[in-house]
C-alpha positions as CSV (number, residue, x, y, z in Angstrom):
1,X,-32.1,-133.9,-121.2
2,X,-32.2,-132.7,-117.6
3,X,-28.3,-132.0,-117.5
4,X,-28.9,-129.8,-120.7
5,X,-30.8,-127.5,-118.8
6,X,-28.7,-127.5,-116.0
7,X,-25.3,-126.7,-118.1
8,X,-27.5,-123.6,-120.2
9,X,-28.7,-122.5,-116.7
10,X,-25.0,-122.6,-115.5
11,X,-26.2,-121.8,-111.5
12,X,-24.0,-121.7,-108.7
13,X,-25.3,-121.9,-105.2
14,X,-24.5,-119.9,-102.6
15,X,-21.9,-122.5,-101.3
16,X,-19.8,-122.4,-104.2
17,X,-21.5,-125.7,-106.2
18,X,-22.8,-126.4,-109.2
19,X,-26.4,-126.6,-109.0
20,X,-28.4,-129.2,-109.7
21,X,-31.7,-129.5,-109.8
22,X,-34.7,-131.1,-107.7
23,X,-38.3,-132.4,-108.4
24,X,-38.8,-129.0,-106.9
25,X,-37.0,-127.2,-109.4
26,X,-38.9,-124.9,-112.0
27,X,-38.2,-122.2,-114.5
28,X,-39.4,-119.6,-115.8
29,X,-41.2,-119.9,-119.0
30,X,-39.6,-116.7,-120.6
31,X,-36.7,-118.7,-120.9
32,X,-37.2,-120.1,-124.0
33,X,-37.9,-119.0,-127.4
34,X,-41.4,-118.9,-129.2
35,X,-40.0,-121.7,-131.2
36,X,-40.1,-124.4,-128.6
37,X,-43.6,-123.9,-127.6
38,X,-46.2,-127.0,-129.5
39,X,-48.1,-124.2,-127.5
40,X,-46.9,-121.0,-126.5
41,X,-48.1,-118.5,-123.1
42,X,-50.7,-116.3,-124.0
43,X,-52.7,-114.3,-121.6
44,X,-55.5,-116.6,-120.8
45,X,-55.3,-118.5,-118.0
46,X,-54.2,-122.1,-120.5
47,X,-51.1,-124.3,-119.8
48,X,-48.4,-123.9,-122.6
49,X,-46.6,-127.2,-123.2
50,X,-42.8,-127.5,-124.7
51,X,-41.7,-129.1,-126.9
52,X,-39.7,-132.5,-126.0
53,X,-36.3,-131.3,-127.4
54,X,-36.3,-127.5,-125.8
55,X,-33.8,-126.3,-123.9
56,X,-33.6,-122.7,-121.9
57,X,-31.8,-120.2,-124.2
58,X,-32.7,-116.9,-123.0
59,X,-30.5,-115.1,-120.9
60,X,-28.8,-111.8,-120.0
61,X,-26.4,-110.7,-117.6
62,X,-27.1,-108.1,-115.4
63,X,-26.4,-106.7,-112.1
64,X,-28.5,-106.9,-108.8
65,X,-31.2,-105.5,-108.5
66,X,-29.9,-101.7,-107.9
67,X,-31.5,-98.3,-107.1
68,X,-33.0,-97.9,-110.9
69,X,-35.2,-100.9,-110.0
70,X,-36.9,-99.5,-107.1
71,X,-40.1,-97.5,-107.1
72,X,-40.2,-93.6,-106.3
73,X,-41.8,-94.3,-102.5
74,X,-38.9,-96.5,-101.9
75,X,-36.3,-94.3,-102.9
76,X,-38.1,-91.8,-100.6
77,X,-38.3,-93.6,-97.7
78,X,-34.8,-94.4,-98.0
79,X,-33.4,-90.9,-98.1
80,X,-32.8,-90.8,-102.1
81,X,-32.8,-88.8,-104.5
82,X,-35.8,-89.5,-107.4
83,X,-35.1,-91.9,-110.2
84,X,-33.7,-90.6,-113.1
85,X,-35.5,-91.8,-116.5
86,X,-33.9,-93.4,-119.3
87,X,-34.0,-91.5,-122.6
88,X,-36.5,-92.6,-125.1
89,X,-33.7,-94.1,-127.5
90,X,-32.0,-96.2,-124.9
91,X,-35.1,-98.2,-123.2
92,X,-36.7,-98.0,-127.3
93,X,-33.4,-100.2,-128.4
94,X,-34.2,-103.0,-124.9
95,X,-34.6,-105.8,-126.2
96,X,-38.0,-107.4,-124.3
97,X,-35.5,-110.3,-122.7
98,X,-33.7,-108.1,-121.5
99,X,-36.4,-106.2,-119.5
100,X,-38.0,-109.6,-118.6
101,X,-34.4,-110.8,-117.2
102,X,-34.8,-107.7,-114.7
103,X,-36.4,-109.7,-113.2
104,X,-35.3,-112.9,-113.7
105,X,-31.4,-112.8,-113.4
106,X,-31.0,-115.5,-111.0
107,X,-29.1,-118.1,-113.3
108,X,-25.7,-117.4,-115.2
109,X,-24.4,-115.6,-112.5
110,X,-20.9,-117.3,-113.3
111,X,-20.4,-115.2,-116.0
112,X,-18.3,-112.7,-116.3
113,X,-20.1,-109.1,-115.9
114,X,-19.8,-106.1,-118.0
115,X,-16.9,-103.5,-118.0
116,X,-17.1,-100.1,-116.6
117,X,-15.6,-98.5,-119.6
118,X,-18.4,-100.2,-121.8
119,X,-21.3,-99.1,-119.6
120,X,-23.3,-96.1,-120.8
121,X,-23.7,-92.8,-119.3
122,X,-26.8,-93.2,-117.3
123,X,-25.4,-96.6,-115.9
124,X,-22.1,-95.2,-114.4
125,X,-24.1,-92.2,-113.4
126,X,-26.0,-95.2,-111.5
127,X,-23.1,-96.3,-109.7
128,X,-22.8,-94.0,-106.9
129,X,-26.7,-94.2,-105.5
130,X,-26.0,-98.2,-105.6
131,X,-23.2,-97.3,-103.0
132,X,-25.2,-94.8,-100.9
133,X,-28.4,-97.3,-101.5
134,X,-26.2,-100.3,-99.9
135,X,-25.3,-98.4,-96.9
136,X,-29.0,-96.8,-96.3
137,X,-30.3,-100.6,-96.5
138,X,-27.1,-101.6,-93.5
139,X,-28.3,-98.8,-91.5
140,X,-31.7,-99.8,-91.6
141,X,-31.1,-103.2,-90.7
142,X,-28.9,-102.5,-87.7
143,X,-31.9,-100.5,-86.5
144,X,-34.1,-103.2,-87.2
145,X,-32.3,-105.7,-85.1
146,X,-31.9,-103.3,-82.4
147,X,-35.5,-102.8,-82.1
148,X,-35.7,-106.6,-81.8
149,X,-33.3,-106.6,-79.5
150,X,-34.9,-104.3,-77.0
151,X,-38.3,-105.7,-78.4
152,X,-37.4,-109.1,-76.1
153,X,-35.8,-107.8,-73.5
154,X,-37.6,-108.0,-70.8
155,X,-37.6,-107.0,-67.2
156,X,-37.4,-110.1,-65.0
157,X,-38.6,-109.1,-62.0
158,X,-41.1,-107.3,-60.4
159,X,-38.4,-105.2,-58.2
160,X,-37.0,-103.7,-61.6
161,X,-40.6,-102.6,-63.0
162,X,-41.3,-100.7,-60.3
163,X,-37.6,-99.0,-60.0
164,X,-38.2,-98.4,-64.0
165,X,-41.2,-96.7,-63.3
166,X,-39.7,-94.8,-60.5
167,X,-36.8,-93.4,-63.0
168,X,-39.3,-93.0,-65.6
169,X,-40.5,-90.2,-62.7
170,X,-44.0,-92.6,-63.8
171,X,-44.5,-93.3,-59.7
172,X,-43.1,-92.0,-56.8
173,X,-41.1,-93.1,-54.3
174,X,-43.9,-93.4,-51.8
175,X,-45.7,-95.3,-54.7
176,X,-43.2,-96.9,-54.9
177,X,-42.6,-98.7,-51.7
178,X,-46.6,-99.4,-52.2
179,X,-46.1,-101.5,-54.6
180,X,-43.0,-103.4,-53.0
181,X,-44.9,-104.7,-50.6
182,X,-48.3,-105.5,-52.2
183,X,-46.7,-107.4,-55.4
184,X,-43.5,-108.9,-54.8
185,X,-42.9,-112.7,-54.0
186,X,-45.7,-114.9,-54.4
187,X,-48.1,-112.0,-56.5
188,X,-44.8,-110.8,-59.0
189,X,-44.1,-115.1,-59.4
190,X,-48.1,-116.1,-60.1
191,X,-49.2,-112.8,-62.8
192,X,-45.4,-113.6,-64.4
193,X,-46.3,-117.3,-64.9
194,X,-50.0,-116.3,-66.0
195,X,-47.9,-113.4,-68.4
196,X,-45.6,-116.4,-69.7
197,X,-47.8,-119.1,-70.2
198,X,-51.0,-117.7,-71.7
199,X,-50.1,-118.0,-74.6
200,X,-48.1,-121.1,-74.6
201,X,-49.3,-124.8,-75.3
202,X,-49.5,-127.0,-72.1
203,X,-46.3,-129.3,-73.1
204,X,-45.1,-126.0,-72.8
205,X,-45.1,-124.2,-70.2
206,X,-42.6,-123.9,-67.7
207,X,-43.3,-122.5,-63.8
208,X,-41.2,-120.9,-61.1
209,X,-40.1,-122.7,-57.7
210,X,-42.8,-120.0,-56.1
211,X,-46.0,-121.1,-58.3
212,X,-45.0,-124.4,-57.6
213,X,-45.3,-124.2,-54.1
214,X,-48.4,-122.3,-54.7
215,X,-50.0,-124.8,-56.9
216,X,-49.0,-127.4,-54.5
217,X,-50.1,-126.4,-51.2
218,X,-53.1,-125.2,-52.5
219,X,-54.1,-129.0,-54.4
220,X,-52.9,-130.1,-50.8
221,X,-55.3,-128.2,-48.9
222,X,-58.6,-128.5,-51.7
223,X,-58.4,-129.9,-55.7
224,X,-61.7,-128.6,-56.5
225,X,-60.3,-125.0,-55.1
226,X,-57.2,-125.4,-57.2
227,X,-59.0,-126.9,-60.2
228,X,-61.7,-123.3,-60.1
229,X,-58.2,-121.3,-60.0
230,X,-56.4,-123.1,-62.7
231,X,-59.7,-122.5,-65.0
232,X,-58.4,-118.7,-64.3
233,X,-54.8,-118.7,-64.4
234,X,-51.8,-121.1,-66.2
235,X,-50.9,-123.6,-63.2
236,X,-49.6,-127.2,-63.4
237,X,-51.4,-130.0,-64.4
238,X,-52.7,-132.1,-60.9
239,X,-51.4,-135.8,-62.6
240,X,-47.2,-133.5,-62.9
241,X,-48.9,-132.1,-58.9
242,X,-48.2,-136.3,-58.1
243,X,-45.3,-136.6,-60.4
244,X,-43.6,-133.5,-58.3
245,X,-44.8,-135.2,-55.2
246,X,-43.8,-138.9,-55.5
247,X,-40.4,-137.9,-55.8
248,X,-40.7,-137.1,-51.5
249,X,-39.6,-139.4,-50.2
250,X,-42.3,-139.7,-47.9
251,X,-41.9,-143.8,-46.9
252,X,-43.3,-144.4,-43.2
253,X,-40.3,-142.8,-40.2
254,X,-39.6,-139.9,-39.9
255,X,-38.9,-137.2,-42.5
256,X,-35.4,-136.3,-43.1
257,X,-35.7,-133.6,-45.4
258,X,-38.8,-132.0,-43.1
259,X,-36.7,-131.0,-40.5
260,X,-34.3,-129.6,-43.2
261,X,-36.4,-127.2,-44.0
262,X,-37.7,-126.4,-40.7
263,X,-33.9,-125.7,-39.7
264,X,-33.3,-123.2,-42.4
265,X,-36.6,-121.8,-42.1
266,X,-34.9,-121.4,-38.0
267,X,-31.4,-120.0,-39.3
268,X,-33.9,-117.0,-41.1
269,X,-36.4,-116.3,-38.7
270,X,-35.7,-116.7,-34.7
271,X,-39.6,-116.3,-33.9
272,X,-39.9,-119.8,-36.0
273,X,-38.6,-122.4,-33.5
274,X,-41.1,-122.0,-31.1
275,X,-43.8,-125.4,-31.5
276,X,-45.7,-127.6,-30.6
277,X,-46.1,-131.5,-31.9
278,X,-49.4,-132.8,-32.4
279,X,-50.3,-136.9,-32.5
280,X,-53.0,-138.1,-34.0
281,X,-54.0,-142.2,-35.6
282,X,-56.3,-142.5,-38.7
283,X,-58.2,-146.0,-39.6
284,X,-56.8,-147.8,-42.7
285,X,-58.4,-150.2,-44.4
286,X,-56.3,-153.4,-43.6
287,X,-55.0,-154.0,-47.4
288,X,-51.9,-155.5,-48.9
289,X,-50.9,-153.6,-52.1
290,X,-48.1,-153.8,-54.9
291,X,-46.1,-150.9,-54.9
292,X,-44.2,-151.0,-58.3
293,X,-41.3,-148.4,-57.2
294,X,-40.1,-150.9,-54.3
295,X,-41.8,-154.0,-56.1
296,X,-42.8,-155.4,-53.1
297,X,-46.2,-155.4,-51.5
298,X,-47.5,-152.7,-48.7
299,X,-49.9,-152.1,-45.9
300,X,-47.5,-154.0,-43.1
301,X,-46.6,-152.5,-40.2
302,X,-43.8,-150.3,-40.1
303,X,-42.4,-147.6,-38.1
304,X,-39.6,-146.7,-40.5
305,X,-35.7,-146.5,-40.3
306,X,-34.9,-146.3,-36.8
307,X,-38.1,-147.1,-35.6
308,X,-39.0,-149.4,-32.6
309,X,-38.4,-153.6,-33.3
310,X,-41.3,-155.1,-34.7
311,X,-42.8,-158.2,-33.1
312,X,-44.5,-160.1,-36.0
313,X,-43.3,-157.3,-39.2
314,X,-46.3,-159.4,-41.3
315,X,-49.3,-158.3,-39.2
316,X,-51.2,-155.8,-41.8
317,X,-51.4,-152.0,-40.8
318,X,-54.9,-150.9,-39.7
319,X,-53.7,-147.2,-37.9
320,X,-51.7,-144.3,-39.9
321,X,-49.8,-142.3,-37.1
322,X,-49.3,-138.4,-38.0
323,X,-46.8,-136.2,-36.5
324,X,-47.0,-133.0,-36.9
325,X,-45.2,-129.7,-36.3
326,X,-47.0,-126.4,-35.2
327,X,-45.8,-122.9,-35.2
328,X,-46.5,-121.6,-31.6
329,X,-45.6,-118.2,-32.6
330,X,-45.8,-118.3,-35.8
331,X,-48.4,-119.7,-38.8
332,X,-46.8,-122.7,-40.6
333,X,-47.8,-126.8,-39.9
334,X,-44.8,-129.6,-41.1
335,X,-45.6,-133.0,-40.9
336,X,-42.6,-134.4,-39.4
337,X,-43.1,-138.1,-39.8
338,X,-46.1,-140.8,-40.4
339,X,-45.9,-144.7,-39.0
340,X,-47.9,-147.5,-40.4
341,X,-49.4,-149.6,-36.9
342,X,-52.0,-151.7,-35.5
343,X,-53.2,-150.8,-32.0
344,X,-50.0,-149.7,-31.5
345,X,-48.6,-149.9,-28.0
346,X,-48.0,-146.6,-25.4
347,X,-44.3,-148.2,-25.2
348,X,-43.6,-147.8,-29.1
349,X,-45.4,-144.5,-28.8
350,X,-43.7,-143.4,-26.2
351,X,-40.1,-144.0,-28.0
352,X,-41.2,-142.4,-31.1
353,X,-42.4,-139.2,-28.8
354,X,-38.4,-139.2,-27.9
355,X,-37.4,-139.2,-31.2
356,X,-39.1,-136.3,-32.8
357,X,-38.3,-134.6,-29.4
358,X,-34.6,-135.3,-29.6
359,X,-34.7,-134.5,-33.9
360,X,-36.8,-131.5,-33.1
361,X,-33.9,-129.9,-30.9
362,X,-30.9,-131.0,-33.4
363,X,-32.8,-128.7,-35.5
364,X,-33.1,-125.5,-33.2
365,X,-36.4,-126.0,-32.7
366,X,-38.3,-125.9,-29.3
367,X,-41.2,-127.7,-28.9
368,X,-43.4,-126.7,-25.6
369,X,-45.8,-129.0,-25.7
370,X,-47.7,-132.0,-26.9
371,X,-50.9,-132.3,-27.9
372,X,-53.7,-135.8,-28.4
373,X,-56.9,-137.1,-28.4
374,X,-57.9,-138.9,-25.4
375,X,-57.7,-142.3,-26.3
376,X,-56.1,-144.9,-23.0
377,X,-53.2,-145.7,-25.3
378,X,-52.4,-141.8,-25.3
379,X,-52.8,-141.8,-21.7
380,X,-50.9,-144.5,-21.3
381,X,-47.9,-142.9,-23.3
382,X,-48.1,-140.1,-21.5
383,X,-47.6,-141.8,-18.0
384,X,-44.2,-143.5,-19.7
385,X,-42.9,-140.4,-20.8
386,X,-43.2,-139.1,-16.9
387,X,-47.1,-137.7,-16.3
388,X,-48.9,-138.4,-13.3
389,X,-53.0,-138.7,-13.1
390,X,-54.3,-138.8,-10.5
391,X,-57.7,-137.8,-9.0
392,X,-57.0,-134.5,-7.7
393,X,-56.0,-131.1,-9.0
394,X,-52.6,-131.3,-7.0
395,X,-51.4,-135.3,-7.9
396,X,-51.8,-133.7,-12.5
397,X,-49.3,-133.5,-13.6
398,X,-49.4,-133.2,-17.0
399,X,-45.5,-132.7,-17.9
400,X,-43.2,-134.6,-18.5
401,X,-39.0,-133.9,-19.5
402,X,-37.1,-133.0,-22.7
403,X,-34.9,-136.2,-23.4
404,X,-32.2,-133.9,-24.6
405,X,-32.4,-130.2,-23.4
406,X,-34.4,-131.3,-20.0
407,X,-36.9,-129.2,-20.3
408,X,-40.4,-129.0,-19.3
409,X,-42.1,-130.6,-22.3
410,X,-46.7,-129.5,-21.3
411,X,-49.6,-132.4,-22.0
412,X,-52.4,-131.0,-24.3
413,X,-55.6,-133.0,-24.7
414,X,-57.1,-132.1,-27.6
415,X,-60.4,-130.1,-26.3
416,X,-63.1,-131.3,-29.3
417,X,-62.6,-134.4,-28.3
418,X,-62.5,-134.1,-24.6
419,X,-66.0,-132.5,-25.8
420,X,-67.5,-135.4,-27.5
421,X,-66.2,-137.6,-24.7
422,X,-67.7,-135.3,-22.0
423,X,-71.3,-135.3,-24.0
424,X,-70.6,-139.5,-24.6
425,X,-70.7,-140.0,-20.5
426,X,-73.4,-137.8,-20.0
427,X,-75.8,-139.7,-22.6
428,X,-74.3,-143.2,-21.4
429,X,-74.4,-142.4,-17.5
430,X,-77.6,-141.2,-18.3
431,X,-77.9,-139.0,-15.1
432,X,-74.2,-137.5,-13.2
433,X,-74.6,-136.8,-9.5
434,X,-72.2,-133.0,-9.2
435,X,-70.5,-131.5,-5.7
436,X,-73.3,-130.1,-4.8
437,X,-75.6,-132.7,-4.8
438,X,-77.7,-131.5,-7.8
439,X,-78.5,-133.5,-11.2
440,X,-77.5,-133.6,-14.3
441,X,-79.5,-135.3,-16.6
442,X,-79.3,-136.4,-20.3
443,X,-83.2,-136.8,-20.5
444,X,-83.6,-133.0,-20.1
445,X,-82.3,-133.6,-23.8
446,X,-84.0,-135.4,-25.2
447,X,-87.3,-134.2,-23.6
448,X,-86.3,-130.7,-24.7
449,X,-86.0,-132.2,-28.2
450,X,-89.4,-133.3,-28.0
451,X,-91.2,-130.3,-27.0
452,X,-89.7,-128.4,-30.3
453,X,-90.8,-131.5,-32.1
454,X,-94.6,-132.0,-31.4
455,X,-94.8,-127.6,-31.0
456,X,-93.0,-127.1,-34.5
457,X,-90.4,-124.5,-33.1
458,X,-87.1,-124.4,-32.2
459,X,-85.9,-122.6,-28.5
460,X,-83.1,-120.9,-30.5
461,X,-81.3,-124.0,-30.1
462,X,-80.0,-126.8,-33.2
463,X,-81.6,-130.1,-31.4
464,X,-82.1,-132.3,-33.9
465,X,-82.7,-136.0,-34.3
466,X,-78.9,-136.4,-35.1
467,X,-77.7,-134.9,-31.5
468,X,-80.3,-136.9,-29.8
469,X,-79.2,-139.9,-31.2
470,X,-75.7,-139.3,-32.1
471,X,-74.7,-143.1,-32.3
472,X,-73.6,-142.9,-36.1
473,X,-71.6,-139.7,-35.4
474,X,-69.7,-139.9,-32.6
475,X,-66.9,-138.1,-34.3
476,X,-68.7,-134.8,-35.6
477,X,-67.8,-132.1,-33.4
478,X,-69.9,-129.7,-34.4
479,X,-72.6,-132.0,-33.3
480,X,-71.1,-131.9,-29.8
481,X,-71.0,-128.5,-29.5
482,X,-74.3,-127.0,-30.4
483,X,-75.7,-129.6,-28.2
484,X,-73.5,-128.9,-24.5
485,X,-74.2,-125.4,-25.7
486,X,-75.3,-122.1,-24.2
487,X,-78.8,-121.6,-26.0
488,X,-79.2,-124.9,-24.7
489,X,-79.1,-124.0,-21.1
490,X,-80.9,-120.8,-21.7
491,X,-84.0,-123.0,-23.3
492,X,-84.1,-125.7,-20.3
493,X,-83.6,-123.1,-17.7
494,X,-86.3,-121.0,-19.6
495,X,-89.2,-124.4,-19.6
496,X,-87.7,-125.0,-15.6
497,X,-88.6,-121.7,-14.5
498,X,-90.2,-119.6,-17.1
499,X,-92.5,-122.2,-18.2
500,X,-92.8,-124.1,-14.8
501,X,-92.8,-127.0,-17.2
502,X,-93.2,-129.9,-14.8
503,X,-90.2,-132.1,-16.9
504,X,-88.2,-129.4,-16.6
505,X,-88.4,-129.3,-13.4
506,X,-85.3,-129.9,-10.7
507,X,-82.9,-128.8,-14.3
508,X,-80.2,-126.5,-12.5
509,X,-77.6,-128.9,-12.1
510,X,-77.9,-129.9,-16.3
511,X,-78.0,-126.2,-16.8
512,X,-74.8,-125.5,-14.8
513,X,-72.9,-128.4,-16.2
514,X,-73.8,-127.8,-20.1
515,X,-72.6,-124.1,-19.3
516,X,-69.6,-125.2,-17.6
517,X,-68.7,-127.4,-20.4
518,X,-69.4,-124.5,-22.7
519,X,-67.6,-121.5,-21.4
520,X,-64.2,-124.0,-20.9
521,X,-64.8,-125.4,-24.7
522,X,-64.5,-122.1,-25.9
523,X,-61.6,-120.7,-23.5
524,X,-59.7,-124.1,-24.1
525,X,-60.7,-123.8,-28.3
526,X,-60.1,-120.3,-28.5
527,X,-58.3,-119.0,-32.3
528,X,-59.0,-115.8,-33.6
529,X,-57.3,-112.4,-32.4
530,X,-60.6,-110.2,-32.3
531,X,-62.5,-113.0,-30.3
532,X,-65.2,-111.8,-27.9
533,X,-66.1,-113.2,-24.5
534,X,-64.9,-116.7,-23.8
535,X,-63.8,-116.8,-26.9
536,X,-61.1,-114.4,-27.0
537,X,-57.3,-115.5,-26.6
538,X,-55.7,-115.7,-23.3
539,X,-53.9,-112.5,-22.6
540,X,-51.4,-112.2,-20.4
541,X,-53.3,-108.9,-19.1
542,X,-55.8,-110.7,-17.8
543,X,-53.9,-114.2,-16.7
544,X,-55.5,-113.4,-13.1
545,X,-59.1,-113.5,-14.6
546,X,-58.7,-116.8,-16.6
547,X,-56.5,-118.4,-14.6
548,X,-59.5,-118.1,-11.6
549,X,-62.5,-119.1,-13.5
550,X,-60.0,-122.4,-14.8
551,X,-58.7,-123.5,-11.8
552,X,-62.7,-123.2,-10.1
553,X,-64.1,-125.3,-13.4
554,X,-60.8,-128.1,-13.2
555,X,-62.5,-128.7,-9.0
556,X,-66.2,-128.5,-10.4
557,X,-65.3,-131.7,-13.2
558,X,-63.1,-133.6,-10.3
559,X,-66.2,-133.0,-8.3
560,X,-68.5,-135.1,-9.8
561,X,-69.9,-138.5,-9.1
562,X,-72.1,-141.2,-10.5
563,X,-75.5,-141.4,-9.6
564,X,-75.8,-144.8,-7.8
565,X,-76.4,-146.8,-4.3
566,X,-72.5,-146.1,-3.8
567,X,-71.4,-143.3,-5.3
568,X,-68.0,-143.0,-7.4
569,X,-66.2,-140.3,-8.5
570,X,-66.4,-139.5,-12.2
571,X,-62.3,-139.1,-12.1
572,X,-62.2,-143.3,-10.9
573,X,-64.3,-144.3,-13.5
574,X,-63.9,-146.3,-16.7
575,X,-65.6,-142.3,-18.2
576,X,-62.8,-140.2,-16.6
577,X,-60.9,-139.9,-19.8
578,X,-62.7,-136.2,-19.7
579,X,-62.2,-134.7,-17.2
580,X,-58.4,-136.1,-17.2
581,X,-58.4,-134.3,-20.0
582,X,-59.9,-131.2,-19.3
583,X,-58.1,-130.8,-16.1
584,X,-54.4,-131.5,-17.4
585,X,-55.2,-129.1,-20.6
586,X,-56.1,-126.1,-17.9
587,X,-52.9,-126.6,-15.6
588,X,-51.0,-126.7,-18.8
589,X,-52.6,-123.3,-20.2
590,X,-52.2,-122.2,-16.7
């Protein structure tokens, strides 16, 4: 029966093959005679039923829909003349099947069409309309395709957009320059990225190199800030950032990729070649961790490829040493290496510093100074490199020769760490004697805190229990800076001179020590170009002023002694590090 239906339809597919019915094929009920139905179709919403031997037989050969099939509105839109209605006689002679098959002429397309001679006069008049309709439709399709191409065309950069606005006389040349300065590069990339990815699914988003760099940098500084920004604009997921970061070689040792990138930056901007080297160590937990990528355990001492030879390669690491280059005249930072160590020796650290200086010189960088904290291994390292740390101003030489260029490389002790060591030394010794014989006493800080707690008010300072009992907060720079601050010196001086409080008598030595350390810390730790007072940058125009202040401060520190039966110069005491560090930094700065 299915084969009879297919033969009755006799439809030819677009590929020229004979049509075959599938489970999804269907045919209109109007292609069957009324006698073929058990239940014929009616106007009511009832299901019609065919006889078992019913075969479609109602077909008519009509041309493809022509202009006569269009409504007046469609003809007017296409610019065609109004449709001529058929004569009453012709319409009366049209059979119902012929009228139906105007809308159902999808079969019998392989039969021969009628000759023009057999067409009626009205049908022959419609032939020019059909050609005109086809021409109109071709033009309309072409116009729509062109409109689609133009709608898909995008301005690829902010520069193109601004030039487009300028060409259309929407903005002036000056306004275009302002827009170029404000929206080029990163801001444009973020804007374009948000525009392109706003309607995309998370898996379908794409990001430019500028957006990737921005996302990685922001996530590096603050994951919390990155999550907030990501809630506003489309940015990569944190897991994707970690995947990108894992592709970079960050194994222990020096990073060749970092030096390659820095060399490229220096070639584009020569001002970036001036830099400083910062080294620091961070404590890590001793443990072994399985590394699935390397198929081995990690957590042992590792200096990387080309580093110092290890005495015992199975020693667990307790510290992570990081080497960082910072721009001296431009704003940039770049880690150049990390090493897993266990109480690194001064010999090994000196070798690593020389390697860093040599690789920096090969990349076209000029390292002016090395900054480190005041640990004993760092002082021993600098001595091995060529520095000298005596007990007088002239015998302290905080510089050594560059292993490649032979230029001087200066040593700077971290002022923040020196400030904490000064506070620790005073608290540990209790009393220090200055060059004029005045006593510097930790007791004055304790009595000031007790008095403020008893009276229930503070005299313009921030002393708290954590400032006095700082043993659990030794690494907190803020507490040390607030302890040795001018506000504390003012309070002690007021209680001694103004209030004549007996517990603060003879506190002039303590006040002088606090003001000296506070002023020195402000000068060496100045970071803002618009700072005021001692916090302003050390400018060439005021070189003579700050050189005199720094030289006087260095002599004051070198004259400090212990309070004992046989006073010992503090520069030779085991608590000497803050003095040597401050004086070395003063000489490197001036």
